[in-house]
C-alpha positions in Angstrom: 29.9 5.5 -5.1 27.0 4.3 -7.2 27.3 2.7 -10.6 26.7 6.0 -12.3 29.6 7.6 -10.3 27.4 9.5 -7.8 28.6 9.7 -4.2 26.8 7.4 -1.8 25.5 9.2 1.3 24.6 7.8 4.7 20.9 8.1 3.9 21.3 5.5 1.1 21.2 2.8 3.9 17.5 3.8 4.3 16.4 5.1 0.9 18.8 3.6 -1.6 17.9 -0.1 -1.4 15.9 -2.0 -4.0 14.4 -4.4 -1.4 11.7 -4.6 1.2 13.6 -2.3 3.6 14.0 0.4 0.9 10.3 -0.1 0.0 9.3 0.3 3.6 11.3 3.5 4.2 10.4 5.2 0.9 6.7 4.3 0.9 6.0 5.7 4.3 7.8 9.0 3.4 5.6 9.2 0.3 2.5 9.7 2.4 3.7 13.3 2.7 3.6 13.8 -1.0 7.3 13.4 -1.6 8.0 12.5 -5.3 10.3 9.6 -6.4 13.2 11.8 -7.4 13.7 13.0 -3.9 15.1 9.5 -3.2 17.5 9.5 -6.1 20.7 9.7 -4.0 20.6 13.4 -3.2 21.9 14.4 0.3 19.3 14.3 3.0 19.5 17.4 5.2 17.9 17.5 8.7 16.6 20.8 9.9 16.8 20.5 13.7 14.2 22.9 14.9 13.8 24.2 18.5 10.7 26.2 17.7 8.2 26.4 20.5 5.5 28.9 21.6 7.0 28.2 25.1 10.3 29.6 23.9 9.6 33.1 22.8 13.1 33.8 21.6 12.6 31.0 19.0 9.0 31.8 18.2 9.9 32.8 14.6 11.7 29.6 13.7 8.9 28.1 11.6 9.4 30.9 9.1 13.2 30.8 9.3 13.2 27.0 8.8 11.2 27.5 5.6 14.0 29.7 4.3 16.5 27.0 5.2 14.3 24.5 3.3 14.3 26.7 0.2 18.1 26.9 0.2 18.5 23.1 0.6 16.1 22.5 -2.4 17.9 25.1 -4.5 21.2 23.2 -3.9 19.8 19.8 -4.8 19.3 18.5 -1.3 16.3 16.7 0.3 15.2 18.7 3.4 13.6 17.0 6.4 12.7 19.0 9.4 12.5 17.4 12.9 11.8 18.8 16.3 13.8 18.5 19.5 12.9 19.6 23.0 13.1 23.4 23.2 14.6 25.3 26.1 12.8 28.6 26.9 14.9 30.6 29.3 12.1 32.9 30.1 9.6 30.3 31.4 11.2 27.0 32.3 11.7 26.1 35.9 13.8 25.4 37.8 16.4 26.3 35.1 17.0 25.5 31.5 20.5 24.4 32.4 19.0 21.4 34.1 17.8 20.2 30.7 20.6 21.3 28.4 22.2 17.8 28.5 18.8 16.1 28.0 18.3 18.1 24.8 21.8 17.2 23.7 20.8 13.5 24.1 17.6 14.2 22.1 19.6 15.8 19.3 22.3 13.2 19.2 20.0 10.2 19.1 17.6 11.9 16.6 20.5 12.5 14.2 22.1 9.1 14.6 18.8 7.1 14.4 17.5 8.8 11.2 18.6 9.0 7.5 20.4 12.3 7.8 23.6 13.2 5.9 24.0 16.7 7.2 22.1 18.9 9.6 21.3 22.6 10.2 20.9 23.4 13.9 18.2 26.1 14.5 19.5 27.7 17.7 18.6 30.9 19.6 17.6 31.0 23.2 20.5 30.5 25.6 20.8 26.7 26.1 19.5 25.7 22.7 22.9 26.6 21.2 25.2 24.6 23.4 22.7 21.7 23.6 22.4 21.3 19.8 26.1 21.8 19.3 26.9 19.2 21.9 24.5 16.6 20.6 25.6 17.1 17.0 29.3 17.0 18.0 28.8 13.5 19.3 27.6 12.4 15.9 30.2 14.4 13.8 28.3 14.8 10.6 28.5 17.9 8.3 26.7 20.4 10.5 25.9 24.1 10.4 24.4 26.2 13.2 22.0 29.0 12.4 21.1 31.5 15.1 17.7 33.1 15.2 19.0 36.6 15.8 18.5 39.2 18.5 15.4 41.3 19.1 15.3 44.9 18.0 16.4 47.4 20.6 14.0 47.9 23.5 12.6 51.3 24.1 10.8 53.1 27.0 10.3 56.8 27.1 13.2 57.4 24.8 15.6 55.2 26.8 17.1 52.1 25.2 16.1 49.0 27.1 18.3 46.0 27.2 16.6 42.7 27.9 17.6 41.3 31.3 19.9 44.2 32.1 17.2 46.7 32.6 15.1 44.2 34.6 17.9 44.0 37.2 18.4 47.8 37.0 14.7 48.8 37.3 14.1 46.2 40.1 16.9 47.7 42.1 15.5 51.2 41.5 12.1 50.2 42.7 13.6 48.8 45.9 15.6 51.9 46.4 12.6 54.1 45.9 13.9 55.6 42.7 11.2 54.2 40.4 7.5 53.7 40.9 6.0 50.3 40.5 3.7 51.7 37.8 6.6 52.9 35.8 8.3 49.5 36.3 5.3 47.7 34.9 4.9 50.3 32.1 8.4 49.5 30.8 7.3 45.9 30.2 5.8 46.6 26.8 8.9 48.1 25.4 11.3 45.5 26.6 10.7 42.7 24.0 9.1 44.3 21.0 10.1 42.0 18.1 11.0 38.3 17.5 14.4 37.2 18.6 16.5 36.5 21.7 18.0 39.0 24.2 19.5 42.0 22.4 22.1 42.6 25.1 25.4 40.8 25.0 23.9 38.2 27.3 24.2 34.4 26.9 22.1 34.1 23.8 24.0 36.8 21.9 27.3 35.5 23.3 26.6 31.9 22.1 25.5 33.2 18.7 28.8 34.9 18.6 30.5 31.7 19.7 28.9 29.9 16.8 30.4 32.4 14.4 33.8 32.5 16.2 34.1 28.7 16.2 33.5 28.7 12.4 30.2 26.8 12.9 27.9 29.5 11.4 27.8 31.7 8.4 29.6 35.0 8.4 27.4 37.6 10.2 25.4 34.9 12.0 25.8 36.6 15.4 24.2 40.0 15.1 21.6 40.3 12.3 18.4 41.2 14.1 15.7 38.5 13.9 13.3 41.0 12.4 15.7 42.0 9.6 15.1 40.5 6.2 18.8 39.7 6.0 18.4 37.1 8.7 16.1 35.2 6.3 18.6 35.6 3.5 21.3 34.1 5.8 19.0 31.2 6.5 18.5 30.5 2.8 22.2 30.7 2.2 22.8 28.3 5.1 20.5 25.8 3.4 22.5 26.0 0.2 25.8 25.7 2.1 24.9 22.6 4.1 24.3 20.6 0.9 27.8 21.6 -0.3 29.3 20.7 3.0 27.8 17.1 2.8 29.3 16.7 -0.7 32.6 18.0 0.6 32.3 15.7 3.7 33.1 18.8 5.8 32.4 17.3 9.3 32.2 19.1 12.6 35.6 17.6 13.7 37.3 19.5 10.9 35.9 22.7 12.1 35.8 22.3 15.9 39.5 22.0 16.4 41.7 23.4 19.2 42.4 26.5 17.1 38.7 27.2 16.8 38.1 27.1 20.5 41.1 29.4 21.1 39.5 31.8 18.7 36.2 31.6 20.5 37.8 32.3 23.9 39.5 35.4 22.6 36.4 36.6 20.9 34.4 36.2 24.1 36.9 38.5 25.8 36.7 41.1 22.9 32.9 41.2 23.1 32.6 41.2 26.9 30.7 37.9 26.6 28.8 35.9 29.2 30.5 33.8 31.8 28.1 31.0 30.7 30.2 30.6 27.6 32.9 29.1 29.8 30.8 26.1 30.8 29.2 25.6 27.4 32.4 25.7 25.3 34.2 23.3 27.7 31.2 20.9 27.3 31.2 21.2 23.5 35.0 20.8 23.3 34.9 17.6 25.3 32.2 16.1 23.2 34.6 16.7 20.3 37.6 15.2 22.1 39.3 18.6 22.5 40.8 19.1 25.9 39.6 22.6 27.0 39.8 23.8 30.7 39.6 26.8 32.9 43.3 27.4 32.6 42.8 28.0 28.9 40.2 30.6 29.5 42.6 32.5 31.8 45.7 32.1 29.7 44.0 32.9 26.3 41.3 35.3 27.2 41.8 37.2 30.4 44.0 39.9 29.0 42.0 40.4 25.7 40.7 43.9 25.7 36.9 44.5 25.4 36.3 46.2 22.1 32.5 46.1 22.1 30.4 48.7 24.0 27.3 46.7 24.6 25.1 46.1 27.6 25.6 44.8 30.3 29.2 46.0 30.2 28.4 49.1 28.1 25.6 51.2 26.6 24.6 49.8 23.1 22.7 46.8 22.0 22.9 44.0 19.3 21.0 45.9 16.7 23.6 48.7 17.0 26.4 46.1 16.9 25.2 44.7 13.6 24.9 48.2 12.0 28.5 48.9 13.2 29.9 45.9 11.4 29.1 43.0 13.7 31.4 40.2 14.8 33.5 40.1 11.5 34.7 43.7 12.4 35.7 42.5 15.9 37.5 39.4 14.5 39.4 41.5 12.0 40.7 43.6 14.8 41.8 40.5 16.7 43.4 39.0 13.5 45.4 42.1 12.8 46.6 42.1 16.5 47.8 38.5 16.2 45.1 37.1 18.4 43.3 35.0 15.8 44.1 31.6 14.4 43.7 32.8 10.9 43.9 29.4 9.2 41.0 27.8 11.2 38.6 26.2 8.8 34.9 27.3 8.9 31.7 25.9 7.6 31.9 28.3 4.7 34.7 26.2 3.4 37.1 29.1 3.8 39.5 30.0 6.6 38.4 32.3 9.4 40.7 35.1 8.1 39.2 34.7 4.6 35.8 35.3 6.1 36.7 38.5 8.1 39.8 40.1 6.5 37.7 42.6 4.5 35.2 43.5 7.3 34.7 47.1 8.1 33.6 49.0 11.2 31.1 51.8 10.7 30.8 53.0 14.3 33.7 53.3 16.6 31.5 54.2 19.5 30.1 50.6 19.3 33.1 48.6 18.1 36.4 50.1 19.3 39.8 49.6 17.6 42.2 47.2 19.3 44.6 50.1 19.9 41.9 52.1 21.7 39.7 49.5 23.4 36.4 50.1 25.2 37.9 48.4 28.3 41.4 47.2 28.9 40.3 43.7 29.9 37.1 41.9 28.7 37.9 38.3 29.3 37.0 36.0 32.1 39.1 36.0 35.2 39.6 32.4 36.6 40.1 32.4 40.4 41.5 29.7 42.7 42.3 29.2 46.3 41.0 27.3 49.3 37.4 28.4 48.7 37.5 27.3 45.0 40.0 24.4 44.6 38.7 23.6 41.2 38.2 27.2 40.2 35.7 30.0 40.0 35.1 32.7 37.5 34.4 36.5 37.4 33.6 38.9 34.6 35.8 41.9 35.0 34.1 44.0 32.4 30.8 43.8 34.3 32.4 44.4 37.8 33.3 47.4 39.9 37.0 48.1 39.6 37.3 49.2 43.3 36.0 45.8 44.4 38.4 43.7 42.4 40.6 43.5 45.5 38.4 43.2 48.6 38.3 41.6 52.0 35.0 41.3 53.8 32.8 39.5 56.4 30.7 36.7 55.0 26.9 36.9 55.2 25.8 33.4 54.3 22.6 32.2 52.7 22.3 28.4 52.8 20.2 28.2 49.6 18.0 30.4 47.4 15.0 30.1 49.6 17.0 31.3 52.6 18.2 34.2 50.5 14.7 35.2 49.5 13.4 34.9 53.1 16.1 37.1 54.7 17.7 39.4 52.1 15.4 42.4 52.7 15.0 41.9 56.4 15.9 45.2 58.1 17.5 43.3 60.9 19.9 41.4 58.6 23.5 42.1 59.8 25.1 43.3 56.6 26.7 46.4 55.2 28.3 47.2 51.9 31.7 45.9 53.0 30.4 42.4 53.5 30.7 39.5 51.1 27.3 37.9 50.2 27.7 34.1 50.0 25.1 31.8 48.4 25.4 28.0 48.8 23.7 25.0 47.2 22.9 26.5 43.8 25.4 24.5 41.7 24.8 21.7 39.3 23.6 19.2 41.9 22.4 21.7 44.5 19.8 23.7 42.7 19.6 21.3 40.7 20.9 22.5 37.3 23.0 25.5 38.4 20.5 28.3 38.1 21.3 31.9 37.2 20.9 33.2 40.7 24.5 34.1 41.4 23.9 37.8 40.8 22.0 38.2 44.0 20.1 41.4 44.3 21.5 43.6 47.1 19.5 44.0 50.3 17.0 46.9 50.1 18.7 48.7 52.9 22.0 48.7 51.0 20.4 50.0 47.8 18.7 52.8 49.7 22.1 54.0 50.7 23.0 54.4 47.0 25.2 51.3 46.9 24.8 49.4 43.7 27.4 46.7 43.9 28.9 44.3 46.5 31.1 41.3 46.2 29.0 38.1 45.9 30.2 34.5 45.9 28.3 31.4 44.9 28.4 28.1 43.1 25.6 29.3 40.8 25.7 31.0 37.4 24.4 34.4 36.4 22.5 35.6 33.4 24.8 37.0 30.7 22.6 40.1 30.9 23.6 40.8 34.5 26.4 42.8 36.0 28.3 43.2 39.2 31.3 42.0 41.1 30.1 38.4 41.2 32.2 35.3 41.7 30.5 32.4 40.0 30.8 28.6 39.3 32.7 28.0 42.6 33.9 24.4 42.3 33.5 21.9 43.8 30.0 23.2 44.7 28.6 23.2 48.2 26.2 20.3 47.5 29.1 18.1 46.4 31.1 18.9 49.5 33.1 21.8 48.2 34.7 24.3 50.7 31.8 26.7 50.0 29.6 24.4 52.1 31.8 25.1 55.2 31.5 29.0 55.1 29.8 30.5 58.1 28.5 34.0 58.9 31.4 36.2 60.1 34.2 34.3 58.3 36.5 36.6 56.4 36.8 36.2 52.6 39.5 37.8 50.5 39.1 38.4 46.8 42.1 39.4 44.7 41.3 39.3 41.0 44.7 40.6 39.8 46.3 37.6 41.6 43.4 35.3 40.7 42.8 34.3 44.3 39.7 33.6 46.4 40.5 32.8 50.0 38.5 31.7 53.0 40.4 33.0 56.0 39.7 30.0 58.3 42.3 27.7 59.8 42.6 24.3 58.3 41.8 22.5 61.6 38.6 24.5 61.9 37.6 23.6 58.4 38.4 20.0 59.0 36.1 20.1 62.1 33.3 21.7 60.1 33.7 19.1 57.3 33.4 16.3 59.8 30.0 17.7 60.9 28.7 18.4 57.4 26.1 16.1 55.8 25.3 16.3 52.1 21.8 17.4 51.1 19.4 14.7 49.8 19.0 14.2 46.1 16.3 16.5 44.7 14.3 13.7 43.2 14.2 9.9 43.6 13.3 9.2 40.0 13.5 10.3 36.4 15.9 12.6 34.5 16.5 14.9 37.5 17.8 11.9 39.5 20.0 10.8 36.6 21.3 14.4 36.2 22.2 14.6 39.9 24.1 11.3 39.9 26.1 11.9 36.7 26.6 15.7 36.2 30.1 16.9 36.3 31.2 20.1 38.1 31.3 23.5 36.5 35.0 23.4 35.6 34.3 20.3 33.5 31.3 21.7 31.6 28.4 20.4 33.7 27.9 17.6 31.2 26.8 14.1 32.1 29.9 12.0 32.6 28.7 9.3 30.3 28.1 11.7 27.4 31.7 13.1 27.2 33.1 12.2 23.8 31.1 10.9 21.0 30.1 7.7 19.1 30.0 9.1 15.6 27.2 8.6 13.1 27.5 4.9 12.4 24.2 3.7 10.9 22.2 1.8 13.5 21.3 -1.8 12.6 18.2 -2.4 10.5 15.0 -2.9 12.4 13.1 -4.9 9.8 
């Protein structure tokens, strides 16, 4: 506390000293026209912005950040915006997942090294949300995440277009001769017709929902469209609230508790959320010191009914979801069914139940009641067996029920290049009963674990009218995708997992009800194959990619870098002058 009774904030170590160090820090800031009274001990709020023209989903963040700034100023805070590396899912190669951990390092060190008392995380496109949450969690300051919101519904010739979902659908239709290339290209203009991220319940919308379900965002954060004025209002209210959070010392560790993660897992099931949430939430939890694993996902979420009728599992989109009542209406259903930790604290300063208990549903076609769900099971199925000793995942709500128990002959692709070279070869020995297997697309193998697990079916299969087959890989898939796809098989092939040993003609058994994934090959034969196996070379001899390859954990542990697990807090670094 200061002599006049005011609370002393972390930023006082920079701006509060009447010596040469204080002179140095304040005087340089004043070259931006900042008046003296901004340094009078008010809380400094960082606005961590992932705006970039290379990240179209976040292209409106300059305007949104200004609304956050207004709210901070109204509440008596001192706003300072800073950039971090932005991850644009639509353009970056080989995959944004390769750089999620790099961005988390950027966020962590930017917060810790600067005079910040609290921070608003501007999140939107898929990996920006977990990256910023992970980095901030390792600092544990008062933190609030603000999502940028989904795009308006896509439209083409009167048909609702879902970003991502319709790309896969239309591409398959072109290959099957059911859609002309001209019509395929014509649909492009109606696919992304406003600011915002994917409007399907893909990874971006799922992670925006996770922000709200964890208690890390304002109520209604998940679904307000980016183009809706109410998104700007939410941003301004977030700016006001973060100042109050600093004064209350409401840190991330008080919000991101075990109870919060349990809520998020159940919400993911209820919304039919992306399989990518499994990896991201495990990574965030472990930064916070909360032990979360695949078994928790199966135990807490697998039997949660899917209440939300959204693409890719259903027919509606995020704009419809918001008008129907949004995530608060879903969480009220869960709370009344006894599947919500009601007392979990949120960034609003209130409990989760206080936030959602009065929520209403305005369209039961979009948000179903718990007693009459859209689908009986919406959670993530966690599989194990000799093909996935450390686990694999499958999204039942996006899969074909008839394929949930299946035995088939393996057709193996050694890597994504092999897949692209052979998948549409008319001479490929494959039929709809086979199991497509893709290797070397995990964290180390790709590198970065790209979203290629939802392999498009061979053209000759599509032309028969078949739209789904069992597919197994160590890759991820886009949250906008669908199909009976086994993902995140761990350990991955490039790390010597059993997936590396699968050969053409091997029989694979999938039994989702019994959570098993089995390679029907004798142990002695597998041992002989392992003795002959050699690991692929590192993808790069230098730089971040090499660091990633050497230190990334497997999918079941969140694909974080092993030396980043846990956090160091926000201790003020030593003075440099």
